[in-house]
KENUDREN-116274 format. One record per residue (C-alpha): z, y, x; residue in one letter; residue number from 1. Coordinates in nm, 3 decimals. Each point is the difference from the previous one (the first is absolute). Example, Ala and Ser with C-alpha at 12.3 -4.5 7.8 and 13.67 -1.06 7.14 Angstrom:
<marbas>
{z: 0.780, y: -0.450, x: 1.230, aa: A, i: 1}
{z: -0.066, y: 0.344, x: 0.137, aa: S, i: 2}
</marbas>
This chain:
<marbas>
{z: 0.306, y: 0.863, x: 10.517, aa: K, i: 1}
{z: -0.324, y: -0.105, x: -0.157, aa: A, i: 2}
{z: -0.219, y: 0.178, x: 0.244, aa: Y, i: 3}
{z: 0.065, y: -0.017, x: 0.390, aa: R, i: 4}
{z: -0.177, y: 0.170, x: 0.279, aa: H, i: 5}
{z: -0.185, y: -0.281, x: 0.188, aa: S, i: 6}
{z: 0.172, y: 0.061, x: 0.344, aa: P, i: 7}
{z: 0.344, y: 0.016, x: -0.161, aa: A, i: 8}
{z: -0.063, y: -0.318, x: -0.198, aa: E, i: 9}
{z: -0.117, y: -0.192, x: 0.306, aa: K, i: 10}
{z: 0.302, y: 0.133, x: 0.205, aa: G, i: 11}
{z: -0.238, y: 0.186, x: 0.223, aa: Q, i: 12}
{z: 0.228, y: 0.309, x: 0.036, aa: C, i: 13}
{z: -0.144, y: 0.084, x: 0.336, aa: L, i: 14}
{z: -0.328, y: 0.076, x: -0.159, aa: T, i: 15}
{z: 0.155, y: 0.338, x: -0.099, aa: C, i: 16}
{z: 0.329, y: 0.025, x: 0.193, aa: H, i: 17}
{z: 0.082, y: 0.026, x: 0.371, aa: D, i: 18}
{z: 0.306, y: -0.239, x: 0.052, aa: P, i: 19}
{z: 0.165, y: 0.249, x: 0.250, aa: H, i: 20}
{z: -0.081, y: 0.356, x: -0.041, aa: A, i: 21}
{z: -0.269, y: 0.244, x: -0.114, aa: S, i: 22}
{z: -0.071, y: 0.363, x: -0.043, aa: K, i: 23}
{z: -0.060, y: -0.056, x: -0.368, aa: Q, i: 24}
{z: 0.262, y: -0.032, x: -0.275, aa: S, i: 25}
{z: 0.109, y: -0.356, x: -0.087, aa: R, i: 26}
{z: -0.140, y: -0.106, x: 0.339, aa: E, i: 27}
{z: -0.356, y: -0.006, x: -0.124, aa: L, i: 28}
{z: -0.256, y: -0.080, x: 0.269, aa: K, i: 29}
{z: -0.221, y: 0.297, x: -0.106, aa: E, i: 30}
{z: 0.025, y: 0.291, x: -0.229, aa: A, i: 31}
{z: -0.148, y: -0.021, x: -0.349, aa: L, i: 32}
{z: -0.273, y: -0.011, x: -0.110, aa: P, i: 33}
{z: -0.128, y: -0.155, x: 0.321, aa: G, i: 34}
{z: 0.220, y: -0.297, x: -0.034, aa: L, i: 35}
{z: -0.119, y: -0.074, x: -0.346, aa: C, i: 36}
{z: -0.362, y: 0.066, x: 0.102, aa: N, i: 37}
{z: 0.016, y: -0.262, x: 0.273, aa: N, i: 38}
{z: -0.010, y: -0.278, x: -0.276, aa: C, i: 39}
{z: -0.133, y: 0.203, x: -0.301, aa: H, i: 40}
{z: -0.333, y: 0.098, x: 0.156, aa: K, i: 41}
{z: -0.193, y: 0.001, x: -0.320, aa: K, i: 42}
{z: 0.255, y: 0.248, x: -0.157, aa: T, i: 43}
{z: 0.000, y: 0.207, x: 0.319, aa: A, i: 44}
{z: -0.386, y: 0.057, x: -0.051, aa: K, i: 45}
{z: 0.086, y: 0.161, x: -0.343, aa: E, i: 46}
{z: 0.179, y: 0.275, x: 0.179, aa: F, i: 47}
{z: -0.325, y: 0.129, x: 0.147, aa: E, i: 48}
{z: -0.093, y: 0.123, x: -0.345, aa: K, i: 49}
{z: 0.005, y: 0.371, x: -0.095, aa: V, i: 50}
{z: 0.321, y: 0.002, x: -0.213, aa: N, i: 51}
{z: 0.300, y: -0.219, x: 0.101, aa: V, i: 52}
{z: 0.318, y: -0.049, x: -0.206, aa: H, i: 53}
{z: 0.261, y: 0.225, x: 0.173, aa: T, i: 54}
{z: 0.251, y: -0.278, x: 0.087, aa: P, i: 55}
{z: -0.272, y: -0.195, x: 0.160, aa: A, i: 56}
{z: -0.140, y: 0.305, x: 0.190, aa: R, i: 57}
{z: 0.345, y: 0.056, x: 0.132, aa: R, i: 58}
{z: 0.049, y: -0.358, x: 0.105, aa: G, i: 59}
{z: 0.265, y: -0.062, x: -0.257, aa: K, i: 60}
{z: -0.119, y: -0.353, x: -0.116, aa: C, i: 61}
{z: 0.348, y: -0.084, x: -0.090, aa: V, i: 62}
{z: 0.005, y: 0.279, x: -0.266, aa: A, i: 63}
{z: -0.191, y: -0.242, x: -0.221, aa: C, i: 64}
{z: 0.035, y: -0.348, x: 0.164, aa: H, i: 65}
{z: 0.316, y: -0.186, x: 0.086, aa: S, i: 66}
{z: -0.019, y: -0.129, x: 0.364, aa: P, i: 67}
{z: 0.156, y: -0.335, x: -0.045, aa: H, i: 68}
{z: -0.001, y: -0.108, x: -0.364, aa: S, i: 69}
{z: -0.029, y: 0.118, x: -0.351, aa: A, i: 70}
{z: 0.009, y: -0.110, x: -0.363, aa: S, i: 71}
{z: -0.342, y: 0.140, x: -0.068, aa: Y, i: 72}
{z: -0.347, y: -0.079, x: 0.133, aa: K, i: 73}
{z: -0.119, y: 0.188, x: 0.311, aa: F, i: 74}
{z: 0.363, y: 0.029, x: 0.104, aa: L, i: 75}
{z: 0.039, y: 0.289, x: -0.249, aa: L, i: 76}
{z: 0.381, y: 0.086, x: -0.028, aa: P, i: 77}
{z: -0.038, y: 0.079, x: -0.382, aa: V, i: 78}
{z: -0.249, y: -0.081, x: -0.267, aa: R, i: 79}
{z: -0.343, y: 0.151, x: 0.079, aa: R, i: 80}
{z: 0.028, y: 0.210, x: -0.319, aa: R, i: 81}
{z: 0.327, y: 0.152, x: 0.122, aa: Q, i: 82}
{z: -0.088, y: 0.049, x: 0.358, aa: L, i: 83}
{z: -0.211, y: 0.310, x: -0.026, aa: C, i: 84}
{z: 0.257, y: 0.185, x: -0.193, aa: F, i: 85}
{z: 0.258, y: -0.069, x: 0.254, aa: S, i: 86}
{z: -0.166, y: 0.297, x: 0.197, aa: C, i: 87}
{z: -0.203, y: 0.164, x: -0.287, aa: H, i: 88}
{z: 0.301, y: 0.018, x: -0.225, aa: K, i: 89}
{z: -0.057, y: 0.367, x: -0.105, aa: D, i: 90}
{z: -0.352, y: -0.065, x: -0.129, aa: M, i: 91}
{z: 0.133, y: -0.102, x: -0.343, aa: K, i: 92}
{z: 0.228, y: 0.285, x: -0.057, aa: Q, i: 93}
{z: -0.074, y: 0.230, x: -0.294, aa: N, i: 94}
{z: -0.301, y: -0.194, x: -0.101, aa: L, i: 95}
{z: -0.014, y: -0.134, x: -0.366, aa: T, i: 96}
{z: -0.364, y: -0.122, x: -0.019, aa: V, i: 97}
{z: -0.056, y: -0.248, x: 0.275, aa: L, i: 98}
{z: -0.312, y: -0.171, x: 0.116, aa: H, i: 99}
{z: 0.054, y: -0.377, x: -0.103, aa: P, i: 100}
{z: -0.054, y: -0.145, x: 0.363, aa: P, i: 101}
{z: 0.237, y: 0.271, x: 0.132, aa: F, i: 102}
{z: 0.279, y: -0.078, x: -0.250, aa: I, i: 103}
{z: -0.036, y: -0.372, x: 0.082, aa: K, i: 104}
{z: 0.023, y: 0.069, x: 0.366, aa: G, i: 105}
{z: -0.348, y: -0.159, x: 0.043, aa: D, i: 106}
{z: -0.096, y: 0.252, x: 0.271, aa: C, i: 107}
{z: -0.245, y: -0.229, x: 0.166, aa: E, i: 108}
{z: -0.234, y: 0.036, x: -0.310, aa: K, i: 109}
{z: -0.096, y: 0.332, x: 0.156, aa: C, i: 110}
{z: 0.138, y: 0.012, x: 0.362, aa: H, i: 111}
{z: -0.030, y: -0.221, x: 0.310, aa: E, i: 112}
{z: 0.336, y: -0.084, x: 0.127, aa: H, i: 113}
{z: -0.084, y: 0.048, x: 0.372, aa: H, i: 114}
{z: -0.308, y: 0.221, x: 0.042, aa: A, i: 115}
{z: -0.321, y: 0.122, x: -0.144, aa: S, i: 116}
{z: -0.307, y: 0.209, x: 0.077, aa: D, i: 117}
{z: 0.055, y: 0.174, x: -0.332, aa: N, i: 118}
{z: 0.243, y: 0.287, x: -0.059, aa: S, i: 119}
{z: 0.354, y: -0.111, x: -0.112, aa: Y, i: 120}
{z: -0.069, y: -0.348, x: 0.129, aa: Q, i: 121}
{z: -0.205, y: -0.061, x: -0.324, aa: L, i: 122}
{z: -0.164, y: -0.339, x: -0.025, aa: V, i: 123}
{z: -0.337, y: 0.156, x: -0.100, aa: H, i: 124}
{z: -0.121, y: 0.350, x: -0.074, aa: S, i: 125}
{z: 0.191, y: 0.180, x: -0.281, aa: E, i: 126}
{z: -0.283, y: -0.048, x: -0.244, aa: T, i: 127}
{z: -0.030, y: -0.372, x: 0.064, aa: E, i: 128}
{z: 0.369, y: -0.053, x: -0.043, aa: I, i: 129}
{z: 0.017, y: 0.186, x: -0.338, aa: C, i: 130}
{z: -0.310, y: -0.184, x: -0.129, aa: Y, i: 131}
{z: 0.138, y: -0.343, x: 0.104, aa: S, i: 132}
{z: 0.233, y: 0.030, x: -0.299, aa: C, i: 133}
{z: -0.168, y: 0.267, x: -0.204, aa: H, i: 134}
{z: -0.334, y: -0.175, x: -0.019, aa: A, i: 135}
{z: -0.086, y: 0.117, x: -0.341, aa: S, i: 136}
{z: 0.005, y: 0.368, x: 0.119, aa: I, i: 137}
{z: -0.238, y: -0.105, x: 0.288, aa: K, i: 138}
{z: -0.245, y: -0.158, x: -0.253, aa: E, i: 139}
{z: 0.021, y: 0.291, x: -0.226, aa: D, i: 140}
{z: -0.076, y: 0.256, x: 0.266, aa: V, i: 141}
{z: -0.339, y: -0.147, x: 0.057, aa: T, i: 142}
{z: -0.078, y: 0.008, x: -0.380, aa: K, i: 143}
{z: 0.108, y: 0.355, x: -0.095, aa: K, i: 144}
{z: -0.223, y: 0.309, x: 0.035, aa: S, i: 145}
{z: 0.283, y: 0.229, x: 0.104, aa: Y, i: 146}
{z: 0.276, y: -0.090, x: 0.241, aa: V, i: 147}
{z: 0.287, y: 0.220, x: 0.105, aa: H, i: 148}
{z: -0.061, y: 0.112, x: 0.364, aa: A, i: 149}
{z: 0.302, y: -0.153, x: 0.163, aa: P, i: 150}
{z: -0.063, y: -0.328, x: -0.158, aa: L, i: 151}
{z: -0.367, y: 0.003, x: 0.100, aa: R, i: 152}
{z: 0.113, y: 0.049, x: 0.350, aa: K, i: 153}
{z: 0.265, y: -0.263, x: -0.021, aa: G, i: 154}
{z: 0.266, y: 0.237, x: 0.046, aa: D, i: 155}
{z: 0.251, y: -0.141, x: -0.260, aa: C, i: 156}
{z: 0.296, y: 0.146, x: 0.175, aa: I, i: 157}
{z: -0.141, y: 0.353, x: -0.069, aa: A, i: 158}
{z: 0.182, y: -0.035, x: -0.340, aa: C, i: 159}
{z: 0.207, y: -0.313, x: 0.012, aa: H, i: 160}
{z: 0.307, y: -0.068, x: 0.222, aa: S, i: 161}
{z: -0.050, y: -0.348, x: 0.142, aa: P, i: 162}
{z: 0.368, y: -0.094, x: -0.005, aa: H, i: 163}
{z: 0.133, y: 0.177, x: -0.302, aa: G, i: 164}
{z: 0.074, y: 0.319, x: -0.178, aa: S, i: 165}
{z: 0.223, y: 0.170, x: -0.261, aa: K, i: 166}
{z: -0.320, y: 0.040, x: -0.219, aa: I, i: 167}
{z: -0.186, y: -0.265, x: -0.216, aa: A, i: 168}
{z: -0.311, y: -0.120, x: 0.179, aa: G, i: 169}
{z: 0.173, y: 0.047, x: 0.344, aa: Q, i: 170}
{z: -0.139, y: 0.356, x: 0.007, aa: L, i: 171}
{z: 0.128, y: 0.232, x: 0.260, aa: Y, i: 172}
{z: 0.072, y: 0.271, x: -0.244, aa: R, i: 173}
{z: -0.041, y: 0.074, x: -0.380, aa: P, i: 174}
{z: -0.358, y: -0.004, x: -0.114, aa: I, i: 175}
{z: -0.029, y: 0.383, x: -0.021, aa: K, i: 176}
{z: 0.117, y: 0.060, x: 0.352, aa: G, i: 177}
{z: -0.201, y: -0.301, x: 0.129, aa: L, i: 178}
{z: -0.339, y: 0.121, x: -0.148, aa: C, i: 179}
{z: 0.030, y: 0.352, x: 0.101, aa: I, i: 180}
{z: 0.091, y: -0.094, x: 0.367, aa: S, i: 181}
{z: -0.369, y: -0.066, x: 0.029, aa: C, i: 182}
{z: -0.153, y: 0.196, x: -0.303, aa: H, i: 183}
{z: 0.141, y: 0.340, x: 0.119, aa: E, i: 184}
{z: -0.295, y: 0.178, x: -0.177, aa: S, i: 185}
{z: 0.155, y: -0.081, x: -0.340, aa: I, i: 186}
{z: 0.324, y: 0.198, x: 0.083, aa: I, i: 187}
{z: -0.204, y: 0.294, x: 0.132, aa: K, i: 188}
{z: -0.193, y: -0.008, x: -0.333, aa: A, i: 189}
{z: 0.326, y: 0.000, x: -0.207, aa: K, i: 190}
{z: 0.100, y: 0.316, x: 0.158, aa: G, i: 191}
{z: -0.296, y: 0.191, x: -0.111, aa: T, i: 192}
{z: -0.038, y: -0.144, x: -0.361, aa: Q, i: 193}
{z: 0.183, y: 0.106, x: -0.317, aa: L, i: 194}
{z: 0.000, y: -0.329, x: -0.163, aa: F, i: 195}
{z: 0.100, y: -0.329, x: 0.156, aa: I, i: 196}
{z: -0.097, y: -0.340, x: -0.142, aa: H, i: 197}
{z: 0.325, y: -0.153, x: -0.117, aa: K, i: 198}
{z: -0.038, y: -0.325, x: 0.204, aa: P, i: 199}
{z: -0.049, y: 0.210, x: 0.304, aa: I, i: 200}
{z: 0.302, y: 0.208, x: -0.064, aa: K, i: 201}
{z: 0.216, y: -0.311, x: -0.057, aa: N, i: 202}
{z: -0.143, y: -0.190, x: 0.294, aa: G, i: 203}
{z: -0.154, y: -0.265, x: -0.194, aa: K, i: 204}
{z: -0.323, y: -0.040, x: 0.181, aa: C, i: 205}
{z: -0.026, y: -0.370, x: -0.103, aa: D, i: 206}
{z: -0.027, y: 0.105, x: -0.356, aa: H, i: 207}
{z: -0.367, y: 0.087, x: 0.062, aa: C, i: 208}
{z: -0.085, y: -0.161, x: 0.330, aa: H, i: 209}
{z: 0.009, y: -0.359, x: 0.133, aa: E, i: 210}
{z: 0.183, y: -0.026, x: 0.328, aa: P, i: 211}
{z: -0.228, y: -0.255, x: 0.165, aa: H, i: 212}
{z: -0.347, y: -0.013, x: -0.147, aa: Y, i: 213}
{z: -0.192, y: 0.071, x: -0.313, aa: S, i: 214}
{z: -0.349, y: -0.048, x: -0.138, aa: K, i: 215}
{z: 0.012, y: 0.374, x: -0.095, aa: N, i: 216}
{z: -0.038, y: 0.300, x: 0.226, aa: R, i: 217}
{z: 0.320, y: 0.161, x: 0.118, aa: Y, i: 218}
{z: 0.183, y: -0.325, x: -0.054, aa: L, i: 219}
{z: 0.033, y: 0.083, x: -0.366, aa: L, i: 220}
{z: 0.170, y: -0.251, x: -0.227, aa: L, i: 221}
{z: -0.274, y: 0.043, x: -0.269, aa: N, i: 222}
{z: -0.353, y: 0.144, x: 0.009, aa: S, i: 223}
{z: 0.019, y: 0.368, x: -0.103, aa: R, i: 224}
{z: -0.328, y: -0.034, x: -0.206, aa: S, i: 225}
</marbas>
């Protein structure tokens, strides 16, 4: 195969295997990940970070890497863009609006493959990751007078599912339900009023309000004056 583990390529089988007997499967000299870490010291340092990929944390290096040879770089058994879905196969189910990196299997756009000090093995903070692609939103946030509170805090996933959704914009739920999940006072007011503004009744909050930012108070689409 195109990529070969260095000891195997050099015929140095005894680097990993005991020639006679072992307490480990396949006569390995030592249990994983210790055996791998003996050579891959730099990678082993990564596992001291806060969030470690589950297979790595469990010493299952061979869940992602072939021990002897492979057709793909880093001894991956399948293409990098297929590898993550060999375990995370259920993540695509019932989703119709997918985040472009996710649908391409380009998981490393957002996630470290071994470990990270950020939640979910993110390569940076959530805000930094989103803005690395959505730079125009980052720029506009600094220019607009009024910014939606979650966006101002960099909490993009308060409204958007990072991988995908059944709803346009990768929203967690339809706009009406999404907005009132925070703006509960609107629902309370509806219960005490005789007449309800039609867009509110129909859950069309975006007919009057911008979802991210606006030059107008209350994130209105146009000035009321």
